[in-house]
Backbone as JSON Lines, residues from 0, in Angstrom:
{"i":0,"aa":"M","n":[8.98,-1.57,-8.0],"ca":[8.49,-0.42,-8.73],"c":[7.13,-0.01,-8.25]}
{"i":1,"aa":"F","n":[6.9,1.25,-8.19],"ca":[5.59,1.77,-7.77],"c":[4.85,2.26,-8.99]}
{"i":2,"aa":"I","n":[3.53,2.03,-8.97],"ca":[2.65,2.43,-10.02],"c":[1.43,2.98,-9.33]}
{"i":3,"aa":"Q","n":[0.61,3.72,-9.97],"ca":[-0.56,4.38,-9.33],"c":[-1.87,3.77,-9.78]}
{"i":4,"aa":"H","n":[-2.76,3.59,-8.87],"ca":[-4.15,3.15,-9.21],"c":[-4.88,4.33,-9.78]}
{"i":5,"aa":"R","n":[-5.43,4.15,-10.96],"ca":[-6.07,5.23,-11.71],"c":[-7.24,5.85,-10.93]}
{"i":6,"aa":"E","n":[-8.07,5.01,-10.33],"ca":[-9.31,5.43,-9.75],"c":[-9.16,6.15,-8.39]}
{"i":7,"aa":"N","n":[-8.28,5.6,-7.55],"ca":[-8.17,6.24,-6.21],"c":[-6.85,6.95,-5.97]}
{"i":8,"aa":"G","n":[-5.88,6.86,-6.91],"ca":[-4.67,7.67,-6.81],"c":[-3.64,7.06,-5.83]}
{"i":9,"aa":"K","n":[-3.88,5.89,-5.24],"ca":[-2.99,5.3,-4.28],"c":[-1.88,4.59,-5.05]}
{"i":10,"aa":"L","n":[-0.7,4.62,-4.42],"ca":[0.45,3.92,-5.01],"c":[0.39,2.4,-4.74]}
{"i":11,"aa":"I","n":[0.84,1.66,-5.68],"ca":[0.86,0.19,-5.64],"c":[2.29,-0.26,-5.89]}
{"i":12,"aa":"E","n":[2.79,-1.09,-4.99],"ca":[4.08,-1.69,-5.17],"c":[3.94,-2.93,-6.03]}
{"i":13,"aa":"V","n":[4.52,-2.95,-7.23],"ca":[4.42,-4.07,-8.13],"c":[5.42,-5.15,-7.65]}
{"i":14,"aa":"L","n":[4.92,-6.36,-7.4],"ca":[5.74,-7.4,-6.84],"c":[6.43,-8.25,-7.9]}
{"i":15,"aa":"A","n":[5.91,-8.25,-9.15],"ca":[6.51,-9.07,-10.21],"c":[6.54,-8.16,-11.47]}
{"i":16,"aa":"L","n":[7.68,-7.55,-11.75],"ca":[7.83,-6.65,-12.86],"c":[7.62,-7.36,-14.19]}
{"i":17,"aa":"T","n":[7.92,-8.64,-14.25],"ca":[7.7,-9.35,-15.5],"c":[6.25,-9.41,-15.87]}
{"i":18,"aa":"D","n":[5.35,-9.45,-14.9],"ca":[3.93,-9.39,-15.19],"c":[3.52,-8.04,-15.75]}
{"i":19,"aa":"L","n":[4.11,-7.0,-15.24],"ca":[3.83,-5.64,-15.64],"c":[4.21,-5.39,-17.06]}
{"i":20,"aa":"I","n":[5.37,-5.86,-17.51],"ca":[5.84,-5.55,-18.85],"c":[5.41,-6.62,-19.91]}
{"i":21,"aa":"N","n":[4.87,-7.72,-19.47],"ca":[4.47,-8.77,-20.39],"c":[3.02,-8.47,-20.89]}
{"i":22,"aa":"P","n":[2.87,-8.21,-22.19],"ca":[1.55,-7.86,-22.72],"c":[0.53,-9.03,-22.67]}
{"i":23,"aa":"L","n":[1.03,-10.27,-22.43],"ca":[0.11,-11.4,-22.31],"c":[-0.56,-11.49,-20.95]}
{"i":24,"aa":"H","n":[-0.03,-10.73,-20.01],"ca":[-0.61,-10.76,-18.65],"c":[-1.49,-9.49,-18.53]}
{"i":25,"aa":"A","n":[-2.75,-9.72,-18.29],"ca":[-3.69,-8.58,-18.13],"c":[-3.73,-8.01,-16.7]}
{"i":26,"aa":"E","n":[-3.17,-8.76,-15.75],"ca":[-3.17,-8.31,-14.38],"c":[-1.79,-8.4,-13.82]}
{"i":27,"aa":"V","n":[-1.5,-7.62,-12.73],"ca":[-0.23,-7.69,-12.01],"c":[-0.55,-7.94,-10.52]}
{"i":28,"aa":"I","n":[0.38,-8.55,-9.88],"ca":[0.27,-8.74,-8.44],"c":[1.05,-7.61,-7.73]}
{"i":29,"aa":"G","n":[0.38,-6.99,-6.79],"ca":[1.0,-5.87,-6.07],"c":[0.29,-5.64,-4.79]}
{"i":30,"aa":"R","n":[0.73,-4.65,-4.09],"ca":[0.03,-4.28,-2.82],"c":[0.06,-2.75,-2.65]}
{"i":31,"aa":"F","n":[-1.06,-2.26,-2.09],"ca":[-1.15,-0.83,-1.84],"c":[-0.01,-0.42,-0.88]}
{"i":32,"aa":"H","n":[0.6,0.71,-1.17],"ca":[1.66,1.22,-0.32],"c":[1.04,2.31,0.56]}
{"i":33,"aa":"Q","n":[0.6,1.89,1.75],"ca":[-0.01,2.82,2.69],"c":[0.19,2.32,4.06]}
{"i":34,"aa":"G","n":[0.27,3.24,5.01],"ca":[0.5,2.88,6.38],"c":[1.86,2.33,6.65]}
{"i":35,"aa":"E","n":[2.1,1.87,7.84],"ca":[3.42,1.36,8.22],"c":[3.61,-0.12,7.96]}
{"i":36,"aa":"E","n":[2.53,-0.85,7.96],"ca":[2.57,-2.28,7.72],"c":[2.36,-2.67,6.25]}
{"i":37,"aa":"A","n":[3.03,-3.65,5.79],"ca":[2.88,-4.11,4.42],"c":[1.42,-4.65,4.27]}
{"i":38,"aa":"Q","n":[0.8,-4.23,3.18],"ca":[-0.56,-4.72,2.93],"c":[-0.49,-6.1,2.2]}
{"i":39,"aa":"E","n":[-1.6,-6.77,2.19],"ca":[-1.72,-8.07,1.59],"c":[-1.62,-7.93,0.07]}
{"i":40,"aa":"P","n":[-0.92,-8.79,-0.66],"ca":[-0.86,-8.74,-2.13],"c":[-2.25,-8.95,-2.74]}
{"i":41,"aa":"E","n":[-2.5,-8.23,-3.82],"ca":[-3.72,-8.31,-4.55],"c":[-3.41,-8.36,-6.03]}
{"i":42,"aa":"S","n":[-4.43,-8.74,-6.81],"ca":[-4.27,-8.73,-8.28],"c":[-4.92,-7.43,-8.8]}
{"i":43,"aa":"F","n":[-4.27,-6.7,-9.69],"ca":[-4.79,-5.47,-10.25],"c":[-4.77,-5.57,-11.76]}
{"i":44,"aa":"P","n":[-5.9,-5.21,-12.4],"ca":[-5.89,-5.17,-13.84],"c":[-5.02,-4.05,-14.36]}
{"i":45,"aa":"K","n":[-4.28,-4.25,-15.43],"ca":[-3.39,-3.23,-15.99],"c":[-4.18,-2.02,-16.44]}
{"i":46,"aa":"T","n":[-5.45,-2.21,-16.81],"ca":[-6.27,-1.07,-17.28],"c":[-6.53,-0.05,-16.19]}
{"i":47,"aa":"A","n":[-6.32,-0.49,-14.9],"ca":[-6.54,0.36,-13.77],"c":[-5.29,1.06,-13.27]}
{"i":48,"aa":"L","n":[-4.16,0.89,-14.03],"ca":[-2.86,1.4,-13.58],"c":[-2.29,2.47,-14.49]}
{"i":49,"aa":"V","n":[-1.62,3.43,-13.86],"ca":[-0.9,4.48,-14.59],"c":[0.36,4.75,-13.85]}
{"i":50,"aa":"F","n":[1.29,5.47,-14.47],"ca":[2.52,5.85,-13.78],"c":[2.16,6.94,-12.76]}
{"i":51,"aa":"P","n":[2.94,7.15,-11.71],"ca":[2.64,8.19,-10.74],"c":[2.49,9.59,-11.35]}
{"i":52,"aa":"S","n":[3.09,9.82,-12.51],"ca":[2.94,11.11,-13.19],"c":[1.62,11.27,-13.87]}
{"i":53,"aa":"G","n":[0.85,10.21,-13.93],"ca":[-0.47,10.19,-14.6],"c":[-0.42,9.66,-16.04]}
{"i":54,"aa":"E","n":[0.78,9.34,-16.54],"ca":[0.89,8.82,-17.89],"c":[0.41,7.4,-17.92]}
{"i":55,"aa":"P","n":[-0.21,6.96,-19.0],"ca":[-0.68,5.57,-19.14],"c":[0.52,4.6,-19.28]}
{"i":56,"aa":"L","n":[0.29,3.37,-19.07],"ca":[1.35,2.36,-19.33],"c":[1.63,2.3,-20.8]}
{"i":57,"aa":"P","n":[2.83,1.97,-21.17],"ca":[3.12,1.86,-22.6],"c":[2.3,0.8,-23.27]}
{"i":58,"aa":"R","n":[1.9,1.01,-24.48],"ca":[1.02,0.08,-25.21],"c":[1.68,-1.24,-25.34]}
{"i":59,"aa":"C","n":[3.01,-1.31,-25.48],"ca":[3.69,-2.61,-25.61],"c":[3.63,-3.43,-24.35]}
{"i":60,"aa":"W","n":[3.25,-2.85,-23.23],"ca":[3.05,-3.61,-21.97],"c":[1.61,-4.15,-21.83]}
{"i":61,"aa":"T","n":[0.73,-3.56,-22.62],"ca":[-0.71,-3.96,-22.44],"c":[-1.37,-4.55,-23.63]}
{"i":62,"aa":"D","n":[-0.82,-4.39,-24.84],"ca":[-1.43,-4.9,-26.05],"c":[-0.54,-5.81,-26.81]}
{"i":63,"aa":"V","n":[-0.82,-7.08,-26.85],"ca":[0.04,-8.06,-27.52],"c":[0.16,-7.79,-29.0]}
{"i":64,"aa":"H","n":[-0.76,-7.06,-29.59],"ca":[-0.82,-6.79,-31.02],"c":[-0.38,-5.36,-31.32]}
{"i":65,"aa":"Y","n":[0.44,-4.78,-30.46],"ca":[0.84,-3.35,-30.62],"c":[1.56,-3.02,-31.87]}
{"i":66,"aa":"C","n":[2.23,-4.01,-32.48],"ca":[2.99,-3.69,-33.69],"c":[2.5,-4.41,-34.92]}
{"i":67,"aa":"D","n":[1.33,-4.99,-34.88],"ca":[0.78,-5.78,-36.02],"c":[0.63,-4.88,-37.26]}
{"i":68,"aa":"E","n":[0.21,-3.68,-37.12],"ca":[0.0,-2.73,-38.29],"c":[1.35,-2.47,-38.93]}
{"i":69,"aa":"E","n":[2.36,-2.24,-38.17],"ca":[3.66,-1.98,-38.72],"c":[4.23,-3.16,-39.47]}
{"i":70,"aa":"I","n":[4.01,-4.36,-38.91],"ca":[4.47,-5.59,-39.57],"c":[3.75,-5.81,-40.85]}
{"i":71,"aa":"A","n":[2.44,-5.56,-40.89],"ca":[1.59,-5.75,-42.09],"c":[2.07,-4.84,-43.2]}
{"i":72,"aa":"R","n":[2.51,-3.63,-42.87],"ca":[2.94,-2.7,-43.9],"c":[4.27,-3.14,-44.56]}
{"i":73,"aa":"G","n":[5.02,-3.98,-43.82],"ca":[6.23,-4.59,-44.38],"c":[7.38,-3.67,-44.32]}
């Protein structure tokens, strides 16, 4: 899956999708998708990532407490 780096707009190939969707993981391993040769894998904080359309990542992927308010309301 490809995701975009918020600051420089470059595409990043996510190497472990489970890290991306797991709200307990604050970072994902990926590599910039540029040039003809595969780049070295790096760690990217989820706060620096958006979808290629510019939309932010879903809150359930980034915040372990995303539904606490709803649970508290009962």
